[in-house]
VMD Tcl script that draws the C-alpha trace (Angstrom):
set ca {
  {-5.73 9.14 2.42}
  {-5.48 6.08 -0.54}
  {-2.66 5.78 -2.73}
  {-2.71 4.68 -6.50}
  {-0.47 1.51 -6.98}
  {2.18 3.51 -8.57}
  {2.25 5.90 -5.32}
  {2.52 2.73 -3.13}
  {5.16 0.88 -5.04}
  {7.76 3.86 -4.87}
  {7.11 4.32 -1.20}
  {7.90 0.50 -1.19}
  {10.90 0.98 -3.18}
  {12.12 3.94 -1.04}
  {12.37 1.56 2.00}
  {13.95 -1.38 -0.39}
  {11.35 -3.88 -0.65}
  {11.63 -5.03 -4.42}
  {8.84 -4.06 -7.10}
  {8.49 -4.35 -10.72}
  {10.33 -1.33 -12.96}
  {7.83 0.91 -13.92}
  {6.71 4.57 -15.35}
  {3.77 6.56 -13.97}
  {2.03 8.37 -17.55}
  {0.40 11.35 -16.53}
  {-2.93 12.04 -18.75}
  {-2.37 13.28 -22.21}
  {1.54 12.52 -21.73}
  {1.14 8.95 -23.76}
  {3.06 10.30 -26.87}
  {6.30 10.67 -25.16}
  {5.97 6.77 -23.49}
  {9.39 5.22 -24.27}
  {8.89 1.51 -23.93}
  {10.45 -1.10 -25.91}
  {9.64 -4.29 -23.56}
  {6.67 -6.45 -22.65}
  {4.54 -4.74 -20.13}
  {1.67 -4.52 -17.58}
  {-0.44 -1.71 -18.32}
  {-2.67 -0.86 -15.51}
  {-4.97 2.17 -14.44}
  {-4.35 4.07 -11.58}
  {-7.49 3.90 -9.02}
  {-7.71 3.75 -5.53}
  {-10.51 1.19 -6.22}
  {-10.28 -2.39 -6.49}
  {-11.25 -4.79 -9.40}
  {-9.52 -3.04 -12.12}
  {-8.62 -6.77 -13.35}
  {-12.36 -7.75 -13.82}
  {-13.01 -4.27 -15.26}
  {-10.57 -4.78 -18.16}
  {-8.43 -1.92 -16.82}
  {-5.25 -4.21 -16.60}
  {-3.62 -5.61 -19.75}
  {-0.56 -7.31 -20.64}
  {0.65 -6.03 -23.48}
  {4.16 -6.86 -26.03}
  {6.34 -4.15 -27.11}
  {4.85 -3.03 -30.17}
  {1.35 -2.59 -28.25}
  {2.19 -0.95 -25.38}
  {1.02 2.49 -26.56}
  {-2.04 1.47 -28.25}
  {-3.12 -0.28 -24.80}
  {-2.08 2.75 -22.73}
  {-4.71 4.70 -25.06}
  {-7.49 2.43 -24.76}
  {-7.38 2.16 -21.06}
  {-6.96 6.06 -20.64}
  {-9.98 6.15 -22.49}
  {-12.08 4.11 -20.62}
  {-10.68 5.79 -17.76}
  {-12.07 9.24 -19.13}
  {-15.73 7.29 -19.78}
  {-16.04 6.63 -16.10}
  {-14.95 10.23 -14.98}
  {-11.85 8.94 -13.77}
  {-8.42 10.67 -14.39}
  {-6.33 8.45 -17.06}
  {-3.01 7.90 -14.98}
  {-1.50 4.84 -16.28}
  {1.39 2.58 -14.79}
  {3.49 0.88 -17.21}
  {5.61 -1.67 -15.84}
  {7.74 -4.57 -16.42}
  {5.96 -8.09 -16.99}
  {7.09 -9.95 -14.58}
  {7.24 -13.92 -14.79}
  {6.73 -15.76 -11.39}
  {6.09 -19.36 -10.20}
  {3.86 -18.81 -7.18}
  {1.83 -15.69 -5.62}
  {0.83 -15.08 -2.13}
  {-1.50 -12.34 -0.26}
  {0.35 -10.48 2.52}
  {-0.92 -7.37 4.20}
  {-0.66 -5.34 7.66}
  {-3.39 -3.54 8.72}
  {-4.85 -2.31 12.08}
  {-6.82 -4.33 14.11}
  {-9.51 -1.93 15.84}
  {-10.77 -4.76 18.00}
  {-7.69 -5.85 19.90}
  {-6.14 -2.18 19.25}
  {-2.73 -3.33 17.36}
  {-1.29 -3.90 13.83}
  {-1.56 -7.31 12.56}
  {-0.15 -9.20 9.52}
  {-2.56 -11.09 7.27}
  {-1.15 -13.84 4.90}
  {-2.22 -16.30 2.53}
  {-0.52 -18.90 0.10}
  {-3.56 -18.50 -2.25}
  {-2.91 -14.50 -3.85}
  {-4.09 -13.10 -6.96}
  {-7.36 -11.48 -8.13}
  {-9.40 -14.51 -6.35}
  {-7.67 -14.22 -3.14}
  {-11.48 -14.21 -1.60}
  {-12.02 -17.54 -2.69}
  {-9.62 -18.73 -0.23}
  {-10.81 -17.25 2.49}
  {-10.39 -20.02 4.95}
  {-6.59 -20.13 4.48}
  {-6.15 -16.26 5.47}
  {-3.79 -16.68 8.92}
  {-3.15 -13.80 10.93}
  {-0.39 -12.70 13.39}
  {-0.95 -9.79 16.03}
  {1.99 -7.40 16.19}
  {2.92 -6.12 20.06}
  {3.35 -2.35 18.87}
  {5.75 -1.81 22.31}
  {8.25 -5.20 20.81}
  {10.74 -5.27 18.37}
  {9.62 -7.68 15.21}
  {12.42 -9.54 14.34}
  {12.31 -11.88 11.54}
  {12.43 -15.02 13.91}
  {9.22 -14.08 15.61}
  {7.64 -15.04 12.44}
  {8.80 -18.47 11.56}
  {6.14 -20.18 12.92}
  {3.61 -18.16 11.52}
  {4.47 -18.70 7.89}
  {5.54 -22.11 8.66}
  {2.22 -23.19 9.99}
  {0.55 -21.82 6.14}
  {2.42 -24.87 4.86}
  {4.91 -23.16 2.11}
  {8.07 -24.23 1.04}
  {10.20 -23.97 3.99}
  {12.83 -22.19 1.49}
  {10.45 -19.41 1.35}
  {10.19 -19.14 5.02}
  {13.21 -16.96 5.48}
  {12.59 -14.64 2.75}
  {8.92 -14.56 3.97}
  {10.23 -13.39 7.17}
  {12.72 -10.40 6.38}
  {9.71 -9.10 3.87}
  {7.08 -9.08 6.45}
  {9.34 -7.31 9.14}
  {10.41 -4.55 6.18}
  {6.57 -4.19 5.39}
  {5.98 -3.54 8.72}
  {8.45 -0.60 8.95}
  {6.96 0.79 6.12}
  {3.60 0.68 7.86}
  {5.35 2.17 10.99}
  {7.40 4.79 9.30}
  {4.88 6.37 7.13}
  {2.18 5.94 9.54}
  {-0.11 3.90 7.46}
  {-3.47 2.22 8.04}
  {-3.19 -0.37 5.92}
  {-0.41 -1.78 3.11}
  {-1.81 -4.74 1.33}
  {0.19 -6.82 -1.45}
  {-1.63 -8.79 -4.04}
  {-0.24 -10.65 -5.41}
  {3.44 -10.79 -3.56}
  {4.86 -13.00 -6.36}
  {8.00 -15.46 -6.13}
  {10.08 -14.90 -9.26}
  {13.66 -15.18 -10.11}
  {14.95 -12.38 -8.65}
  {13.33 -13.36 -5.17}
  {10.24 -12.13 -3.82}
  {8.65 -9.39 -5.43}
  {5.21 -7.14 -4.84}
  {3.25 -6.83 -8.42}
  {0.63 -4.82 -6.90}
  {0.14 -2.51 -4.01}
  {-2.70 -0.91 -2.13}
  {-1.65 1.70 0.66}
  {-3.90 3.57 2.90}
  {-2.06 6.18 5.21}
  {-3.42 8.09 8.36}
  {-4.74 11.91 7.66}
  {-4.43 12.21 11.08}
  {-0.16 12.11 10.78}
  {0.02 13.82 7.45}
  {1.77 16.79 9.58}
  {4.82 14.30 9.92}
  {4.98 13.65 6.12}
  {4.95 16.64 4.57}
  {6.34 15.00 1.76}
  {3.06 13.05 0.75}
  {1.65 16.36 -0.96}
  {3.64 15.79 -3.52}
  {2.44 12.25 -4.73}
  {0.04 11.98 -7.72}
  {-2.56 10.34 -4.97}
  {-2.73 13.74 -3.50}
  {-3.63 15.70 -6.38}
  {-6.25 12.97 -7.24}
  {-7.78 13.25 -4.16}
  {-8.08 16.94 -3.69}
  {-9.25 17.45 -7.66}
  {-11.94 14.94 -6.56}
  {-13.32 17.03 -3.68}
  {-15.66 19.85 -4.05}
  {-17.61 22.17 -2.28}
  {-18.21 21.55 1.43}
  {-16.17 18.34 1.36}
  {-12.91 20.53 -0.27}
  {-13.94 23.12 2.46}
  {-14.00 20.45 5.01}
  {-10.51 18.94 3.87}
  {-8.84 22.40 4.70}
  {-10.65 22.37 8.04}
  {-9.23 18.93 8.78}
  {-12.98 17.55 8.70}
  {-13.57 14.93 6.65}
  {-17.42 15.95 5.12}
  {-19.38 13.61 2.53}
  {-22.28 14.87 0.81}
  {-25.04 11.47 0.70}
  {-28.39 11.92 -1.08}
  {-30.74 12.17 2.05}
  {-32.60 14.90 3.67}
  {-31.47 14.46 7.14}
  {-28.19 16.40 8.28}
  {-26.11 14.55 10.32}
  {-23.67 16.14 13.21}
  {-21.71 13.46 15.00}
  {-17.79 13.14 16.60}
  {-16.30 10.23 15.64}
  {-16.29 7.65 12.29}
  {-17.65 4.73 14.27}
  {-20.23 6.70 15.70}
  {-21.20 8.48 12.76}
  {-21.53 5.21 10.64}
  {-23.98 3.90 13.93}
  {-26.31 6.87 13.40}
  {-26.59 6.33 9.86}
  {-27.53 2.87 10.18}
  {-30.11 4.13 12.94}
  {-31.62 6.70 10.46}
  {-31.82 4.24 7.65}
  {-33.23 1.81 9.96}
  {-35.91 4.31 10.83}
  {-36.64 4.94 7.45}
  {-34.85 8.49 7.05}
  {-31.98 9.03 4.51}
  {-29.02 10.87 6.13}
  {-27.68 13.73 4.04}
  {-23.99 13.59 4.93}
  {-21.25 11.96 6.96}
  {-19.11 13.98 9.14}
  {-15.90 13.45 10.92}
  {-12.94 14.95 12.60}
  {-9.47 14.20 11.15}
  {-7.64 14.45 14.24}
  {-8.28 16.28 17.62}
  {-11.22 17.95 19.63}
  {-11.99 21.07 20.99}
  {-14.88 23.37 20.78}
  {-13.36 25.18 18.39}
  {-13.52 22.06 16.04}
  {-16.95 20.81 17.22}
  {-17.96 24.51 16.07}
  {-16.62 24.10 12.37}
  {-17.95 21.09 12.15}
  {-21.45 22.39 12.90}
  {-20.98 25.30 10.53}
  {-20.49 22.73 7.40}
  {-23.50 20.65 8.36}
  {-25.63 23.67 8.88}
  {-24.25 25.08 5.76}
  {-25.28 21.86 4.21}
  {-28.96 22.01 5.98}
  {-29.63 25.38 4.38}
  {-30.46 22.85 1.27}
  {-33.80 23.22 0.18}
  {-34.37 19.32 0.46}
  {-33.18 19.09 4.11}
  {-35.63 18.80 6.78}
  {-33.89 18.53 9.91}
  {-30.87 17.82 11.47}
  {-29.44 15.05 13.87}
  {-26.69 15.75 16.48}
  {-25.41 12.91 18.49}
  {-22.44 12.89 20.75}
  {-21.08 10.01 22.86}
  {-17.68 11.13 25.09}
  {-15.57 9.21 27.07}
  {-12.23 10.92 27.16}
  {-12.99 14.11 24.95}
  {-14.52 16.42 27.42}
  {-18.29 17.00 27.34}
  {-17.78 20.75 27.92}
  {-15.89 21.00 24.88}
  {-18.82 20.03 23.14}
  {-21.15 22.13 24.52}
  {-19.10 24.91 24.41}
  {-18.85 24.50 20.49}
  {-22.17 23.90 20.30}
  {-23.30 27.00 22.14}
  {-21.04 29.29 20.09}
  {-22.00 27.60 16.83}
  {-25.82 28.18 17.80}
  {-25.08 31.88 18.92}
  {-23.27 33.03 15.97}
  {-25.17 30.39 13.25}
  {-28.34 29.51 14.56}
  {-29.60 26.02 13.00}
  {-31.24 26.78 9.71}
  {-33.80 23.65 10.28}
  {-35.25 21.99 13.09}
  {-32.79 20.38 15.13}
  {-32.47 17.28 17.94}
  {-29.77 17.06 19.99}
  {-28.54 13.55 21.84}
  {-25.66 13.03 24.17}
  {-23.59 10.30 26.25}
  {-20.74 10.91 28.59}
  {-18.82 9.19 30.67}
  {-17.75 10.33 34.09}
  {-14.25 11.43 32.73}
  {-15.92 13.13 30.35}
  {-18.10 15.15 32.55}
  {-15.08 16.67 34.82}
  {-16.21 20.33 34.16}
  {-19.90 20.04 33.15}
  {-22.30 17.02 33.97}
  {-24.76 15.16 31.37}
  {-27.70 16.68 33.02}
  {-26.58 20.11 33.37}
  {-25.91 20.10 29.58}
  {-29.29 18.89 28.96}
  {-30.92 21.74 31.36}
  {-28.82 24.43 29.17}
  {-29.78 22.98 26.06}
  {-33.27 22.38 27.17}
  {-33.54 25.85 28.39}
  {-32.90 27.50 25.01}
  {-35.75 25.16 23.38}
  {-33.61 22.39 22.10}
  {-34.43 18.64 22.39}
  {-31.59 17.15 23.93}
  {-31.64 13.47 25.19}
  {-29.37 10.58 25.94}
  {-30.42 7.66 24.12}
  {-29.69 7.30 20.30}
  {-33.21 5.37 20.08}
  {-35.00 8.42 21.90}
  {-32.94 10.83 19.53}
  {-34.41 9.20 16.65}
  {-38.07 9.44 18.24}
  {-37.59 13.08 18.72}
  {-36.89 13.39 15.08}
  {-39.46 11.47 14.01}
  {-41.95 13.44 15.81}
  {-40.29 16.96 14.77}
  {-40.53 16.10 11.29}
  {-42.88 13.36 10.36}
  {-44.30 11.02 12.26}
  {-44.46 8.59 9.13}
  {-41.31 8.78 7.59}
  {-41.48 7.79 3.97}
  {-40.08 3.83 3.73}
  {-41.23 3.27 7.57}
  {-42.76 0.18 7.77}
}
mol new
graphics top color blue
foreach p $ca { graphics top sphere $p radius 0.5 }
foreach p [lrange $ca 0 end-1] q [lrange $ca 1 end] { graphics top cylinder $p $q radius 0.2 }
display resetview
């Protein structure tokens, strides 16, 4: 779940990290706003680029209400719920970029730091430094001294930066975050302060954080969902409708993106993205399939492509889930099926056995994604729109 800035800063403050004093103004509640000091007025969106879009304003005390109303109207025009953060205007002498994220390649969290923060941080990509964190070892401030020293910043700031980064990592761990980005992290008269906060929480860990459901961000996300997307969220499934005509059933976000790219490269347009938030099992694959099949009943959908690559997940779980799905909910459009499994995944059923089972029931079942695209092409249209 992506947090709006106000929720992100509230979370940081709860863990003892300094943020500006502020008030979250809900839609149509600006009339009761009591603010008597210069302020930063900020649209609350989960997307970036607010400053460049004119949705962040600095205002004198007498102009705050007018800026709130103006930004709320701009947000309504773009179809966004007009939540506004009004917070004290902070003077600072220097701004940094600091974030913690998951490094998928190295399978560990990492700290990213740049001595150049603010809206133009992308223009200083060469100054960005990374520090991999061993999740099995405690992260003490002393371990970060050399990292920040090599960034060529004022030596007096190294200690405060080390302590801030360690506290930020504790927030990252305890809140099950996927990303915490502070830009800018400002040097103020009161010390380091997070002037902005972009936080993404891991939905798979939501069961450990029931309090997250009370955040304004949670309500914004829920109200933005509709139809199959909302029903998928209720079942622990991420379902995103896309404007294409080939329905897609896959397991895993990375695999799903690869399949979508392969479809586009072949001249087709995917009609959806689907992924499970957590866990596996035959019932989960069945529930995912039910959503995809319901979407595939739309008149504009021409076919269904299903592809699974399995290493640790049991191949039998996928087979059983699909078998039950096909029995109770036959595919509403032509379907092509592909599977790739490691030896560990074949503990209960081999890939060859699975292929024979599906083929005996009249379904194409191949191993390689390229072969699956060829099956789709032969099934629906030998000359798809947009193909070379």
